[in-house]
N, C-alpha and C positions, 0 to 999 in steps of 0.2 A: 647630793642631799641625802641625809640619812632617813631611811624609811622606818615607820613605826609598824611593828608586827603584832598580831593578835596572839592569844594563847594557842589557838588552833594552828596558826602558821608556825609558831615556835615549836610546838609539839611535833609537827610534821618535819621540820628541819632537823631537830635533834633526835627524833625517834622515841621520845618519852611521852607517856600519857600525862595529863594535867596533874594528877595526884603525885606522880614521881617528881615532876618539876617543882611543885611546892614543897615536897619533902627536902629536895636538894637546896632550895632557897632557904628553908628554915635552918639548915645546918651550915649555910654559907658556901655551898658547892656550886651554886648557879647564880647568875646575876638577877637581882630582884627586879620586878617590873616597876614601871612608872605608872602612877594612878592618874587617870583622866576620868573624873567623875567616878562611876562604878566600874569602869573598864580598866583592865590591865593591859599595858603595852610595853614592848621592849624595842629599843633601838636596834636596828639590824646590825650595826657595827658592834654592839655589845655581844650579840650572839656569835658573830663571826670571830671576835676576839676570844670568846670562851672556847669555841671549837678549835681554834688554832692552838690555844694553851693545852687543851685536852690531847690534841694530836701530838704536840711536842712531848708531853709527859708520857704518853704511850710509847713513843719511840725511845725516849730516855730509859724507860723501864725495860723495854725489849732489849736494848743494848746491854744493860746490866745483866739480865738473865741469860742473854746469849754468851756473854763473857764467862759467867759461872758455868754454863753448860759446856763451853769449850775447855775450861780448866778441869772440869770433872772428866771429860772425855780424855784429856791429856793424861790425867792420873790413872785412868783405867787402861790406857794403852801400854 
């Protein structure tokens, strides 16, 4: 069963303060919360999926820059 997380829990999981979370939501870089009355909640699975996507993109970027670094090293050798 998918758990609902509070703003505080989400902030602790991703390491961003509330202000940063809402800036990212505004530009579409973070899953928007579900509204329950006046409270914001996120499904745990949405946060896990976002973290997985971020991790994959980081590794993809590292691979690209690692390849460029190797090509430059080869040119300088």
